Biopython code that builds the backbone (N, CA, C, O; Angstrom):
import numpy as np
from Bio.PDB.StructureBuilder import StructureBuilder

atoms = [
    (1, "MET", "N", (14.997, -126.181, -11.663)),
    (1, "MET", "CA", (14.296, -125.145, -12.384)),
    (1, "MET", "C", (12.858, -125.586, -12.642)),
    (1, "MET", "O", (12.614, -126.678, -13.155)),
    (2, "GLN", "N", (11.932, -124.742, -12.289)),
    (2, "GLN", "CA", (10.525, -125.068, -12.490)),
    (2, "GLN", "C", (9.982, -124.230, -13.641)),
    (2, "GLN", "O", (10.105, -123.005, -13.652)),
    (3, "LEU", "N", (9.373, -124.923, -14.615)),
    (3, "LEU", "CA", (8.782, -124.229, -15.749)),
    (3, "LEU", "C", (7.435, -123.651, -15.338)),
    (3, "LEU", "O", (6.707, -124.243, -14.541)),
    (4, "SER", "N", (7.117, -122.496, -15.887)),
    (4, "SER", "CA", (5.817, -121.909, -15.607)),
    (4, "SER", "C", (5.259, -121.319, -16.888)),
    (4, "SER", "O", (5.992, -121.030, -17.834)),
    (5, "ALA", "N", (3.974, -121.150, -16.898)),
    (5, "ALA", "CA", (3.285, -120.575, -18.057)),
    (5, "ALA", "C", (2.568, -119.314, -17.615)),
    (5, "ALA", "O", (2.107, -119.202, -16.479)),
    (6, "ILE", "N", (2.486, -118.381, -18.527)),
    (6, "ILE", "CA", (1.747, -117.147, -18.244)),
    (6, "ILE", "C", (0.326, -117.357, -18.755)),
    (6, "ILE", "O", (0.097, -117.456, -19.960)),
    (7, "VAL", "N", (-0.613, -117.423, -17.838)),
    (7, "VAL", "CA", (-2.013, -117.622, -18.191)),
    (7, "VAL", "C", (-2.802, -116.489, -17.569)),
    (7, "VAL", "O", (-2.753, -116.276, -16.358)),
    (8, "SER", "N", (-3.519, -115.773, -18.390)),
    (8, "SER", "CA", (-4.325, -114.626, -17.938)),
    (8, "SER", "C", (-3.476, -113.630, -17.159)),
    (8, "SER", "O", (-3.942, -113.027, -16.192)),
    (9, "GLY", "N", (-2.221, -113.461, -17.588)),
    (9, "GLY", "CA", (-1.347, -112.475, -16.953)),
    (9, "GLY", "C", (-0.720, -112.936, -15.657)),
    (9, "GLY", "O", (-0.047, -112.148, -14.992)),
    (10, "VAL", "N", (-0.919, -114.193, -15.274)),
    (10, "VAL", "CA", (-0.378, -114.721, -14.016)),
    (10, "VAL", "C", (0.543, -115.886, -14.341)),
    (10, "VAL", "O", (0.208, -116.719, -15.184)),
    (11, "SER", "N", (1.687, -115.957, -13.694)),
    (11, "SER", "CA", (2.608, -117.059, -13.890)),
    (11, "SER", "C", (2.119, -118.261, -13.073)),
    (11, "SER", "O", (1.989, -118.189, -11.851)),
    (12, "VAL", "N", (1.852, -119.367, -13.779)),
    (12, "VAL", "CA", (1.342, -120.571, -13.124)),
    (12, "VAL", "C", (2.323, -121.698, -13.400)),
    (12, "VAL", "O", (2.702, -121.909, -14.552)),
    (13, "PRO", "N", (2.752, -122.446, -12.348)),
    (13, "PRO", "CA", (3.694, -123.548, -12.564)),
    (13, "PRO", "C", (3.107, -124.619, -13.483)),
    (13, "PRO", "O", (1.949, -125.012, -13.344)),
    (14, "ILE", "N", (3.945, -125.088, -14.439)),
    (14, "ILE", "CA", (3.515, -126.145, -15.355)),
    (14, "ILE", "C", (3.275, -127.402, -14.534)),
    (14, "ILE", "O", (4.070, -127.735, -13.655)),
    (15, "GLY", "N", (2.188, -128.094, -14.817)),
    (15, "GLY", "CA", (1.859, -129.323, -14.106)),
    (15, "GLY", "C", (0.976, -129.084, -12.900)),
    (15, "GLY", "O", (0.535, -130.045, -12.269)),
    (16, "SER", "N", (0.705, -127.848, -12.561)),
    (16, "SER", "CA", (-0.152, -127.589, -11.406)),
    (16, "SER", "C", (-1.616, -127.677, -11.810)),
    (16, "SER", "O", (-1.968, -127.496, -12.975)),
    (17, "ARG", "N", (-2.447, -127.953, -10.839)),
    (17, "ARG", "CA", (-3.884, -128.024, -11.088)),
    (17, "ARG", "C", (-4.432, -126.680, -11.547)),
    (17, "ARG", "O", (-5.370, -126.630, -12.343)),
    (18, "ALA", "N", (-3.855, -125.600, -11.053)),
    (18, "ALA", "CA", (-4.327, -124.267, -11.433)),
    (18, "ALA", "C", (-4.190, -124.064, -12.933)),
    (18, "ALA", "O", (-5.070, -123.477, -13.564)),
    (19, "LEU", "N", (-3.077, -124.553, -13.518)),
    (19, "LEU", "CA", (-2.873, -124.413, -14.957)),
    (19, "LEU", "C", (-3.900, -125.249, -15.713)),
    (19, "LEU", "O", (-4.483, -124.786, -16.694)),
    (20, "VAL", "N", (-4.118, -126.469, -15.260)),
    (20, "VAL", "CA", (-5.094, -127.341, -15.921)),
    (20, "VAL", "C", (-6.476, -126.718, -15.876)),
    (20, "VAL", "O", (-7.169, -126.685, -16.894)),
    (21, "PHE", "N", (-6.897, -126.218, -14.707)),
    (21, "PHE", "CA", (-8.221, -125.616, -14.610)),
    (21, "PHE", "C", (-8.311, -124.321, -15.395)),
    (21, "PHE", "O", (-9.372, -123.985, -15.920)),
    (22, "GLU", "N", (-7.204, -123.590, -15.481)),
    (22, "GLU", "CA", (-7.214, -122.341, -16.253)),
    (22, "GLU", "C", (-7.363, -122.636, -17.741)),
    (22, "GLU", "O", (-8.063, -121.920, -18.457)),
    (23, "LEU", "N", (-6.697, -123.701, -18.203)),
    (23, "LEU", "CA", (-6.773, -124.046, -19.620)),
    (23, "LEU", "C", (-8.086, -124.734, -19.989)),
    (23, "LEU", "O", (-8.673, -124.443, -21.031)),
    (24, "PHE", "N", (-8.536, -125.635, -19.142)),
    (24, "PHE", "CA", (-9.695, -126.461, -19.495)),
    (24, "PHE", "C", (-10.969, -126.097, -18.757)),
    (24, "PHE", "O", (-12.045, -126.547, -19.152)),
    (25, "GLY", "N", (-10.892, -125.319, -17.729)),
    (25, "GLY", "CA", (-12.072, -125.069, -16.906)),
    (25, "GLY", "C", (-12.189, -126.186, -15.904)),
    (25, "GLY", "O", (-11.597, -126.119, -14.827)),
    (26, "SER", "N", (-12.932, -127.198, -16.233)),
    (26, "SER", "CA", (-13.071, -128.357, -15.354)),
    (26, "SER", "C", (-13.181, -129.610, -16.214)),
    (26, "SER", "O", (-13.226, -129.534, -17.442)),
    (27, "ARG", "N", (-13.223, -130.742, -15.563)),
    (27, "ARG", "CA", (-13.330, -132.005, -16.296)),
    (27, "ARG", "C", (-14.608, -132.059, -17.121)),
    (27, "ARG", "O", (-14.621, -132.623, -18.215)),
    (28, "THR", "N", (-15.668, -131.482, -16.607)),
    (28, "THR", "CA", (-16.944, -131.550, -17.317)),
    (28, "THR", "C", (-16.914, -130.770, -18.621)),
    (28, "THR", "O", (-17.675, -131.090, -19.534)),
    (29, "ASP", "N", (-16.058, -129.751, -18.741)),
    (29, "ASP", "CA", (-15.973, -129.006, -19.992)),
    (29, "ASP", "C", (-15.529, -129.912, -21.135)),
    (29, "ASP", "O", (-16.025, -129.786, -22.255)),
    (30, "PHE", "N", (-14.594, -130.828, -20.861)),
    (30, "PHE", "CA", (-14.138, -131.763, -21.894)),
    (30, "PHE", "C", (-15.283, -132.639, -22.359)),
    (30, "PHE", "O", (-15.500, -132.795, -23.561)),
    (31, "TRP", "N", (-16.018, -133.213, -21.418)),
    (31, "TRP", "CA", (-17.128, -134.096, -21.783)),
    (31, "TRP", "C", (-18.257, -133.322, -22.453)),
    (31, "TRP", "O", (-18.935, -133.857, -23.330)),
    (32, "ASN", "N", (-18.467, -132.074, -22.054)),
    (32, "ASN", "CA", (-19.473, -131.254, -22.722)),
    (32, "ASN", "C", (-19.085, -131.015, -24.173)),
    (32, "ASN", "O", (-19.953, -130.941, -25.042)),
    (33, "GLY", "N", (-17.794, -130.894, -24.444)),
    (33, "GLY", "CA", (-17.325, -130.745, -25.818)),
    (33, "GLY", "C", (-17.652, -131.971, -26.659)),
    (33, "GLY", "O", (-18.036, -131.848, -27.822)),
    (34, "LEU", "N", (-17.501, -133.154, -26.071)),
    (34, "LEU", "CA", (-17.857, -134.376, -26.786)),
    (34, "LEU", "C", (-19.358, -134.471, -26.991)),
    (34, "LEU", "O", (-19.822, -134.907, -28.045)),
    (35, "ARG", "N", (-20.114, -134.061, -25.980)),
    (35, "ARG", "CA", (-21.569, -134.103, -26.095)),
    (35, "ARG", "C", (-22.087, -133.108, -27.120)),
    (35, "ARG", "O", (-23.133, -133.335, -27.728)),
    (36, "SER", "N", (-21.363, -132.002, -27.321)),
    (36, "SER", "CA", (-21.837, -131.012, -28.282)),
    (36, "SER", "C", (-21.879, -131.595, -29.687)),
    (36, "SER", "O", (-22.715, -131.190, -30.495)),
    (37, "ARG", "N", (-20.988, -132.541, -29.994)),
    (37, "ARG", "CA", (-21.007, -133.192, -31.310)),
    (37, "ARG", "C", (-22.301, -133.984, -31.493)),
    (37, "ARG", "O", (-22.919, -133.930, -32.556)),
    (38, "THR", "N", (-22.710, -134.722, -30.452)),
    (38, "THR", "CA", (-23.954, -135.477, -30.573)),
    (38, "THR", "C", (-25.155, -134.540, -30.584)),
    (38, "THR", "O", (-26.162, -134.831, -31.229)),
    (39, "LYS", "N", (-25.058, -133.415, -29.872)),
    (39, "LYS", "CA", (-26.137, -132.434, -29.925)),
    (39, "LYS", "C", (-26.272, -131.869, -31.325)),
    (39, "LYS", "O", (-27.382, -131.674, -31.821)),
    (40, "ILE", "N", (-25.131, -131.606, -31.965)),
    (40, "ILE", "CA", (-25.152, -131.084, -33.330)),
    (40, "ILE", "C", (-25.809, -132.091, -34.266)),
    (40, "ILE", "O", (-26.647, -131.723, -35.089)),
    (41, "ASP", "N", (-25.430, -133.361, -34.143)),
    (41, "ASP", "CA", (-26.024, -134.389, -34.994)),
    (41, "ASP", "C", (-27.529, -134.481, -34.785)),
    (41, "ASP", "O", (-28.292, -134.579, -35.745)),
    (42, "THR", "N", (-27.951, -134.450, -33.524)),
    (42, "THR", "CA", (-29.379, -134.529, -33.209)),
    (42, "THR", "C", (-30.131, -133.331, -33.779)),
    (42, "THR", "O", (-31.203, -133.486, -34.362)),
    (43, "LEU", "N", (-29.569, -132.141, -33.609)),
    (43, "LEU", "CA", (-30.226, -130.946, -34.141)),
    (43, "LEU", "C", (-30.283, -130.955, -35.659)),
    (43, "LEU", "O", (-31.272, -130.510, -36.241)),
    (44, "GLU", "N", (-29.239, -131.453, -36.309)),
    (44, "GLU", "CA", (-29.254, -131.540, -37.766)),
    (44, "GLU", "C", (-30.353, -132.478, -38.242)),
    (44, "GLU", "O", (-31.012, -132.199, -39.244)),
    (45, "GLU", "N", (-30.557, -133.586, -37.537)),
    (45, "GLU", "CA", (-31.635, -134.511, -37.888)),
    (45, "GLU", "C", (-33.003, -133.846, -37.703)),
    (45, "GLU", "O", (-33.879, -133.962, -38.560)),
    (46, "LYS", "N", (-33.174, -133.146, -36.572)),
    (46, "LYS", "CA", (-34.436, -132.453, -36.329)),
    (46, "LYS", "C", (-34.692, -131.382, -37.388)),
    (46, "LYS", "O", (-35.817, -131.233, -37.866)),
    (47, "LEU", "N", (-33.648, -130.639, -37.753)),
    (47, "LEU", "CA", (-33.782, -129.596, -38.768)),
    (47, "LEU", "C", (-34.144, -130.208, -40.112)),
    (47, "LEU", "O", (-34.988, -129.673, -40.831)),
    (48, "SER", "N", (-33.516, -131.319, -40.456)),
    (48, "SER", "CA", (-33.808, -131.992, -41.713)),
    (48, "SER", "C", (-35.270, -132.451, -41.749)),
    (48, "SER", "O", (-35.959, -132.268, -42.753)),
    (49, "GLN", "N", (-35.728, -133.041, -40.661)),
    (49, "GLN", "CA", (-37.124, -133.497, -40.584)),
    (49, "GLN", "C", (-38.085, -132.309, -40.669)),
    (49, "GLN", "O", (-39.126, -132.388, -41.321)),
    (50, "CYS", "N", (-37.732, -131.235, -40.018)),
    (50, "CYS", "CA", (-38.557, -130.030, -40.028)),
    (50, "CYS", "C", (-38.657, -129.467, -41.452)),
    (50, "CYS", "O", (-39.737, -129.069, -41.889)),
    (51, "ARG", "N", (-37.548, -129.435, -42.160)),
    (51, "ARG", "CA", (-37.550, -128.934, -43.543)),
    (51, "ARG", "C", (-38.361, -129.832, -44.463)),
    (51, "ARG", "O", (-39.067, -129.345, -45.345)),
    (52, "GLU", "N", (-38.263, -131.160, -44.259)),
    (52, "GLU", "CA", (-39.075, -132.089, -45.061)),
    (52, "GLU", "C", (-40.561, -131.838, -44.828)),
    (52, "GLU", "O", (-41.345, -131.789, -45.776)),
    (53, "ASN", "N", (-40.944, -131.679, -43.561)),
    (53, "ASN", "CA", (-42.346, -131.399, -43.245)),
    (53, "ASN", "C", (-42.792, -130.073, -43.850)),
    (53, "ASN", "O", (-43.926, -129.943, -44.312)),
    (54, "LEU", "N", (-41.911, -129.106, -43.846)),
    (54, "LEU", "CA", (-42.198, -127.794, -44.428)),
    (54, "LEU", "C", (-42.426, -127.912, -45.937)),
    (54, "LEU", "O", (-43.333, -127.282, -46.482)),
    (55, "GLU", "N", (-41.606, -128.716, -46.604)),
    (55, "GLU", "CA", (-41.781, -128.934, -48.041)),
    (55, "GLU", "C", (-43.107, -129.624, -48.334)),
    (55, "GLU", "O", (-43.793, -129.270, -49.293)),
    (56, "GLU", "N", (-43.473, -130.613, -47.508)),
    (56, "GLU", "CA", (-44.750, -131.305, -47.688)),
    (56, "GLU", "C", (-45.916, -130.335, -47.542)),
    (56, "GLU", "O", (-46.870, -130.376, -48.319)),
    (57, "LEU", "N", (-45.833, -129.465, -46.543)),
    (57, "LEU", "CA", (-46.903, -128.489, -46.350)),
    (57, "LEU", "C", (-46.983, -127.504, -47.520)),
    (57, "LEU", "O", (-48.076, -127.155, -47.967)),
    (58, "ASP", "N", (-45.841, -127.065, -48.008)),
    (58, "ASP", "CA", (-45.826, -126.170, -49.164)),
    (58, "ASP", "C", (-46.456, -126.845, -50.377)),
    (58, "ASP", "O", (-47.209, -126.226, -51.128)),
    (59, "PHE", "N", (-46.136, -128.124, -50.553)),
    (59, "PHE", "CA", (-46.704, -128.878, -51.668)),
    (59, "PHE", "C", (-48.225, -128.960, -51.530)),
    (59, "PHE", "O", (-48.950, -128.743, -52.501)),
    (60, "LYS", "N", (-48.708, -129.271, -50.326)),
    (60, "LYS", "CA", (-50.153, -129.346, -50.095)),
    (60, "LYS", "C", (-50.824, -128.004, -50.359)),
    (60, "LYS", "O", (-51.897, -127.942, -50.959)),
    (61, "LEU", "N", (-50.181, -126.932, -49.906)),
    (61, "LEU", "CA", (-50.768, -125.602, -50.107)),
    (61, "LEU", "C", (-50.842, -125.240, -51.592)),
    (61, "LEU", "O", (-51.774, -124.551, -52.009)),
    (62, "ARG", "N", (-49.883, -125.689, -52.389)),
    (62, "ARG", "CA", (-49.882, -125.360, -53.815)),
    (62, "ARG", "C", (-50.807, -126.249, -54.623)),
    (62, "ARG", "O", (-51.465, -125.768, -55.546)),
    (63, "ARG", "N", (-50.875, -127.522, -54.303)),
    (63, "ARG", "CA", (-51.534, -128.498, -55.176)),
    (63, "ARG", "C", (-52.976, -128.838, -54.796)),
    (63, "ARG", "O", (-53.793, -129.113, -55.674)),
    (64, "GLU", "N", (-53.292, -128.822, -53.528)),
    (64, "GLU", "CA", (-54.610, -129.293, -53.113)),
    (64, "GLU", "C", (-55.630, -128.158, -53.073)),
    (64, "GLU", "O", (-55.308, -127.000, -52.803)),
    (65, "GLU", "N", (-56.871, -128.543, -53.355)),
    (65, "GLU", "CA", (-57.992, -127.617, -53.200)),
    (65, "GLU", "C", (-58.376, -127.636, -51.729)),
    (65, "GLU", "O", (-58.755, -128.682, -51.201)),
    (66, "LEU", "N", (-58.284, -126.504, -51.070)),
    (66, "LEU", "CA", (-58.545, -126.441, -49.632)),
    (66, "LEU", "C", (-59.610, -125.400, -49.337)),
    (66, "LEU", "O", (-59.773, -124.423, -50.068)),
    (67, "THR", "N", (-60.329, -125.631, -48.252)),
    (67, "THR", "CA", (-61.269, -124.621, -47.768)),
    (67, "THR", "C", (-60.443, -123.484, -47.163)),
    (67, "THR", "O", (-59.277, -123.683, -46.821)),
    (68, "PRO", "N", (-61.028, -122.309, -47.030)),
    (68, "PRO", "CA", (-60.283, -121.199, -46.417)),
    (68, "PRO", "C", (-59.778, -121.537, -45.010)),
    (68, "PRO", "O", (-58.677, -121.143, -44.627)),
    (69, "GLU", "N", (-60.602, -122.275, -44.244)),
    (69, "GLU", "CA", (-60.178, -122.660, -42.889)),
    (69, "GLU", "C", (-59.005, -123.641, -42.946)),
    (69, "GLU", "O", (-58.052, -123.528, -42.176)),
    (70, "GLY", "N", (-59.089, -124.606, -43.873)),
    (70, "GLY", "CA", (-58.016, -125.585, -44.022)),
    (70, "GLY", "C", (-56.723, -124.929, -44.464)),
    (70, "GLY", "O", (-55.642, -125.271, -43.986)),
    (71, "ARG", "N", (-56.848, -123.980, -45.386)),
    (71, "ARG", "CA", (-55.664, -123.250, -45.863)),
    (71, "ARG", "C", (-55.027, -122.453, -44.726)),
    (71, "ARG", "O", (-53.807, -122.449, -44.564)),
    (72, "LYS", "N", (-55.882, -121.769, -43.932)),
    (72, "LYS", "CA", (-55.349, -120.996, -42.788)),
    (72, "LYS", "C", (-54.639, -121.909, -41.798)),
    (72, "LYS", "O", (-53.572, -121.582, -41.280)),
    (73, "SER", "N", (-55.250, -123.055, -41.548)),
    (73, "SER", "CA", (-54.658, -124.005, -40.606)),
    (73, "SER", "C", (-53.287, -124.479, -41.103)),
    (73, "SER", "O", (-52.330, -124.535, -40.331)),
    (74, "LEU", "N", (-53.197, -124.819, -42.391)),
    (74, "LEU", "CA", (-51.915, -125.262, -42.949)),
    (74, "LEU", "C", (-50.884, -124.136, -42.952)),
    (74, "LEU", "O", (-49.701, -124.376, -42.711)),
    (75, "GLU", "N", (-51.329, -122.908, -43.225)),
    (75, "GLU", "CA", (-50.396, -121.779, -43.204)),
    (75, "GLU", "C", (-49.867, -121.516, -41.796)),
    (75, "GLU", "O", (-48.694, -121.188, -41.615)),
    (76, "ARG", "N", (-50.746, -121.663, -40.798)),
    (76, "ARG", "CA", (-50.289, -121.517, -39.404)),
    (76, "ARG", "C", (-49.269, -122.587, -39.057)),
    (76, "ARG", "O", (-48.235, -122.308, -38.448)),
    (77, "GLU", "N", (-49.577, -123.826, -39.457)),
    (77, "GLU", "CA", (-48.649, -124.933, -39.198)),
    (77, "GLU", "C", (-47.325, -124.692, -39.923)),
    (77, "GLU", "O", (-46.257, -124.970, -39.378)),
    (78, "ARG", "N", (-47.396, -124.172, -41.156)),
    (78, "ARG", "CA", (-46.192, -123.859, -41.930)),
    (78, "ARG", "C", (-45.368, -122.780, -41.229)),
    (78, "ARG", "O", (-44.143, -122.880, -41.170)),
    (79, "ASN", "N", (-46.023, -121.761, -40.703)),
    (79, "ASN", "CA", (-45.313, -120.698, -39.984)),
    (79, "ASN", "C", (-44.649, -121.231, -38.721)),
    (79, "ASN", "O", (-43.525, -120.849, -38.396)),
    (80, "LEU", "N", (-45.349, -122.117, -38.009)),
    (80, "LEU", "CA", (-44.760, -122.726, -36.805)),
    (80, "LEU", "C", (-43.524, -123.554, -37.163)),
    (80, "LEU", "O", (-42.503, -123.486, -36.478)),
    (81, "LEU", "N", (-43.624, -124.332, -38.241)),
    (81, "LEU", "CA", (-42.472, -125.138, -38.666)),
    (81, "LEU", "C", (-41.310, -124.249, -39.109)),
    (81, "LEU", "O", (-40.151, -124.557, -38.827)),
    (82, "ALA", "N", (-41.614, -123.157, -39.795)),
    (82, "ALA", "CA", (-40.553, -122.246, -40.231)),
    (82, "ALA", "C", (-39.864, -121.625, -39.022)),
    (82, "ALA", "O", (-38.640, -121.490, -39.008)),
    (83, "THR", "N", (-40.637, -121.247, -38.011)),
    (83, "THR", "CA", (-40.060, -120.689, -36.789)),
    (83, "THR", "C", (-39.199, -121.726, -36.070)),
    (83, "THR", "O", (-38.110, -121.419, -35.584)),
    (84, "LYS", "N", (-39.703, -122.954, -36.013)),
    (84, "LYS", "CA", (-38.951, -124.034, -35.371)),
    (84, "LYS", "C", (-37.636, -124.287, -36.117)),
    (84, "LYS", "O", (-36.594, -124.472, -35.489)),
    (85, "ALA", "N", (-37.682, -124.295, -37.440)),
    (85, "ALA", "CA", (-36.465, -124.501, -38.244)),
    (85, "ALA", "C", (-35.472, -123.366, -38.004)),
    (85, "ALA", "O", (-34.268, -123.605, -37.904)),
    (86, "GLU", "N", (-35.963, -122.150, -37.912)),
    (86, "GLU", "CA", (-35.087, -121.003, -37.654)),
    (86, "GLU", "C", (-34.411, -121.128, -36.283)),
    (86, "GLU", "O", (-33.227, -120.827, -36.138)),
    (87, "ASN", "N", (-35.175, -121.572, -35.284)),
    (87, "ASN", "CA", (-34.603, -121.769, -33.943)),
    (87, "ASN", "C", (-33.538, -122.865, -33.950)),
    (87, "ASN", "O", (-32.494, -122.728, -33.312)),
    (88, "TYR", "N", (-33.810, -123.959, -34.682)),
    (88, "TYR", "CA", (-32.814, -125.029, -34.798)),
    (88, "TYR", "C", (-31.540, -124.503, -35.452)),
    (88, "TYR", "O", (-30.437, -124.840, -35.022)),
    (89, "GLU", "N", (-31.687, -123.681, -36.489)),
    (89, "GLU", "CA", (-30.514, -123.134, -37.174)),
    (89, "GLU", "C", (-29.690, -122.240, -36.251)),
    (89, "GLU", "O", (-28.460, -122.282, -36.279)),
    (90, "LYS", "N", (-30.364, -121.431, -35.435)),
    (90, "LYS", "CA", (-29.645, -120.568, -34.489)),
    (90, "LYS", "C", (-28.893, -121.407, -33.460)),
    (90, "LYS", "O", (-27.738, -121.127, -33.142)),
    (91, "GLU", "N", (-29.558, -122.432, -32.948)),
    (91, "GLU", "CA", (-28.915, -123.291, -31.953)),
    (91, "GLU", "C", (-27.737, -124.046, -32.570)),
    (91, "GLU", "O", (-26.697, -124.207, -31.931)),
    (92, "LEU", "N", (-27.900, -124.510, -33.812)),
    (92, "LEU", "CA", (-26.798, -125.180, -34.508)),
    (92, "LEU", "C", (-25.612, -124.250, -34.689)),
    (92, "LEU", "O", (-24.465, -124.657, -34.508)),
    (93, "LYS", "N", (-25.885, -123.015, -35.042)),
    (93, "LYS", "CA", (-24.813, -122.041, -35.228)),
    (93, "LYS", "C", (-24.032, -121.853, -33.927)),
    (93, "LYS", "O", (-22.802, -121.805, -33.937)),
    (94, "ALA", "N", (-24.755, -121.747, -32.803)),
    (94, "ALA", "CA", (-24.102, -121.569, -31.506)),
    (94, "ALA", "C", (-23.273, -122.803, -31.135)),
    (94, "ALA", "O", (-22.152, -122.671, -30.642)),
    (95, "LEU", "N", (-23.819, -123.995, -31.368)),
    (95, "LEU", "CA", (-23.089, -125.222, -31.039)),
    (95, "LEU", "C", (-21.850, -125.395, -31.919)),
    (95, "LEU", "O", (-20.807, -125.843, -31.443)),
    (96, "ARG", "N", (-21.963, -125.044, -33.187)),
    (96, "ARG", "CA", (-20.795, -125.143, -34.069)),
    (96, "ARG", "C", (-19.709, -124.167, -33.652)),
    (96, "ARG", "O", (-18.521, -124.482, -33.718)),
    (97, "HIS", "N", (-20.122, -122.976, -33.222)),
    (97, "HIS", "CA", (-19.144, -122.001, -32.729)),
    (97, "HIS", "C", (-18.421, -122.553, -31.502)),
    (97, "HIS", "O", (-17.199, -122.447, -31.390)),
    (98, "GLU", "N", (-19.184, -123.140, -30.591)),
    (98, "GLU", "CA", (-18.584, -123.738, -29.391)),
    (98, "GLU", "C", (-17.641, -124.873, -29.771)),
    (98, "GLU", "O", (-16.576, -125.029, -29.174)),
    (99, "ASN", "N", (-18.031, -125.656, -30.757)),
    (99, "ASN", "CA", (-17.210, -126.772, -31.212)),
    (99, "ASN", "C", (-15.895, -126.274, -31.807)),
    (99, "ASN", "O", (-14.838, -126.848, -31.542)),
    (100, "ARG", "N", (-15.953, -125.204, -32.613)),
    (100, "ARG", "CA", (-14.724, -124.632, -33.189)),
    (100, "ARG", "C", (-13.817, -124.087, -32.094)),
    (100, "ARG", "O", (-12.597, -124.240, -32.155)),
    (101, "LYS", "N", (-14.420, -123.452, -31.094)),
    (101, "LYS", "CA", (-13.647, -122.907, -29.980)),
    (101, "LYS", "C", (-12.931, -124.032, -29.227)),
    (101, "LYS", "O", (-11.760, -123.896, -28.873)),
    (102, "ASN", "N", (-13.627, -125.129, -28.987)),
    (102, "ASN", "CA", (-13.020, -126.269, -28.303)),
    (102, "ASN", "C", (-11.900, -126.887, -29.135)),
    (102, "ASN", "O", (-10.879, -127.304, -28.588)),
    (103, "ALA", "N", (-12.084, -126.946, -30.442)),
    (103, "ALA", "CA", (-11.032, -127.488, -31.314)),
    (103, "ALA", "C", (-9.802, -126.595, -31.272)),
    (103, "ALA", "O", (-8.678, -127.093, -31.208)),
    (104, "ALA", "N", (-10.001, -125.289, -31.306)),
    (104, "ALA", "CA", (-8.862, -124.360, -31.237)),
    (104, "ALA", "C", (-8.131, -124.507, -29.906)),
    (104, "ALA", "O", (-6.902, -124.467, -29.862)),
    (105, "LEU", "N", (-8.874, -124.674, -28.840)),
    (105, "LEU", "CA", (-8.260, -124.870, -27.528)),
    (105, "LEU", "C", (-7.447, -126.161, -27.497)),
    (105, "LEU", "O", (-6.360, -126.198, -26.920)),
    (106, "SER", "N", (-7.965, -127.207, -28.110)),
    (106, "SER", "CA", (-7.237, -128.477, -28.159)),
    (106, "SER", "C", (-5.931, -128.335, -28.933)),
    (106, "SER", "O", (-4.896, -128.847, -28.507)),
    (107, "VAL", "N", (-5.976, -127.649, -30.056)),
    (107, "VAL", "CA", (-4.764, -127.436, -30.853)),
    (107, "VAL", "C", (-3.752, -126.619, -30.051)),
    (107, "VAL", "O", (-2.561, -126.931, -30.056)),
    (108, "ALA", "N", (-4.217, -125.578, -29.366)),
    (108, "ALA", "CA", (-3.320, -124.753, -28.557)),
    (108, "ALA", "C", (-2.668, -125.581, -27.453)),
    (108, "ALA", "O", (-1.483, -125.419, -27.162)),
    (109, "LEU", "N", (-3.446, -126.464, -26.845)),
    (109, "LEU", "CA", (-2.900, -127.309, -25.788)),
    (109, "LEU", "C", (-1.832, -128.254, -26.330)),
    (109, "LEU", "O", (-0.786, -128.433, -25.706)),
    (110, "VAL", "N", (-2.089, -128.853, -27.482)),
    (110, "VAL", "CA", (-1.103, -129.756, -28.079)),
    (110, "VAL", "C", (0.175, -128.997, -28.401)),
    (110, "VAL", "O", (1.272, -129.494, -28.148)),
    (111, "LEU", "N", (0.043, -127.797, -28.956)),
    (111, "LEU", "CA", (1.230, -126.993, -29.248)),
    (111, "LEU", "C", (1.988, -126.639, -27.976)),
    (111, "LEU", "O", (3.218, -126.665, -27.957)),
    (112, "LEU", "N", (1.266, -126.311, -26.924)),
    (112, "LEU", "CA", (1.902, -126.017, -25.642)),
    (112, "LEU", "C", (2.660, -127.232, -25.123)),
    (112, "LEU", "O", (3.784, -127.104, -24.637)),
    (113, "LEU", "N", (2.060, -128.392, -25.221)),
    (113, "LEU", "CA", (2.725, -129.616, -24.771)),
    (113, "LEU", "C", (3.966, -129.915, -25.610)),
    (113, "LEU", "O", (4.968, -130.386, -25.070)),
    (114, "VAL", "N", (3.922, -129.654, -26.912)),
    (114, "VAL", "CA", (5.088, -129.857, -27.775)),
    (114, "VAL", "C", (6.208, -128.917, -27.358)),
    (114, "VAL", "O", (7.366, -129.329, -27.282)),
    (115, "VAL", "N", (5.880, -127.668, -27.089)),
    (115, "VAL", "CA", (6.894, -126.704, -26.654)),
    (115, "VAL", "C", (7.496, -127.132, -25.319)),
    (115, "VAL", "O", (8.714, -127.091, -25.144)),
    (116, "ILE", "N", (6.655, -127.539, -24.388)),
    (116, "ILE", "CA", (7.149, -127.986, -23.079)),
    (116, "ILE", "C", (8.060, -129.196, -23.243)),
    (116, "ILE", "O", (9.133, -129.256, -22.643)),
    (117, "TYR", "N", (7.631, -130.164, -24.061)),
    (117, "TYR", "CA", (8.436, -131.368, -24.283)),
    (117, "TYR", "C", (9.769, -131.010, -24.919)),
    (117, "TYR", "O", (10.811, -131.537, -24.529)),
    (118, "THR", "N", (9.736, -130.122, -25.891)),
    (118, "THR", "CA", (10.970, -129.702, -26.570)),
    (118, "THR", "C", (11.921, -129.020, -25.587)),
    (118, "THR", "O", (13.117, -129.310, -25.580)),
    (119, "CYS", "N", (11.401, -128.126, -24.765)),
    (119, "CYS", "CA", (12.233, -127.449, -23.762)),
    (119, "CYS", "C", (12.774, -128.440, -22.747)),
    (119, "CYS", "O", (13.925, -128.321, -22.327)),
    (120, "TRP", "N", (11.993, -129.385, -22.356)),
    (120, "TRP", "CA", (12.377, -130.365, -21.334)),
    (120, "TRP", "C", (13.500, -131.279, -21.832)),
    (120, "TRP", "O", (14.401, -131.633, -21.073)),
    (121, "THR", "N", (13.439, -131.655, -23.107)),
    (121, "THR", "CA", (14.405, -132.629, -23.644)),
    (121, "THR", "C", (15.682, -131.965, -24.159)),
    (121, "THR", "O", (16.623, -132.670, -24.523)),
    (122, "MET", "N", (15.745, -130.658, -24.200)),
    (122, "MET", "CA", (16.941, -129.980, -24.709)),
    (122, "MET", "C", (18.044, -129.973, -23.695)),
    (122, "MET", "O", (19.123, -129.442, -23.961)),
]
sb = StructureBuilder()
sb.init_structure("model")
sb.init_model(0)
sb.init_chain("A")
sb.init_seg("    ")
for serial, (resi, resn, name, xyz) in enumerate(atoms, 1):
    if name == "N":
        sb.init_residue(resn, " ", resi, " ")
    sb.init_atom(name, np.array(xyz, "f"), 0.0, 1.0, " ", f" {name:<3s}", serial, name[0])
structure = sb.get_structure()
């Protein structure tokens, strides 16, 4: 008796490469999932640095006596930093979503393996 799984509406034999590729995509998808964690860490560091720089600029704009040109220059720099921080936040949101999706897939795979093992040993 050969066990099979229904994946995307098609019966695929358990242990076949087709099932593995259907569940995981390819080997690189697994490694990309691991890399996404380091990407998240890197982006969080960049966002933190960007926010610190933004706070420094806000402080300078509030406390220092500036010429109109100097004030405009700092406000432009502040706007650029705010835009950069917003872009980092959007990218972080996308990476975290991908990370959650990969975690859910991992849990589903473990549950599938438990079911297969249970059926096999009965």
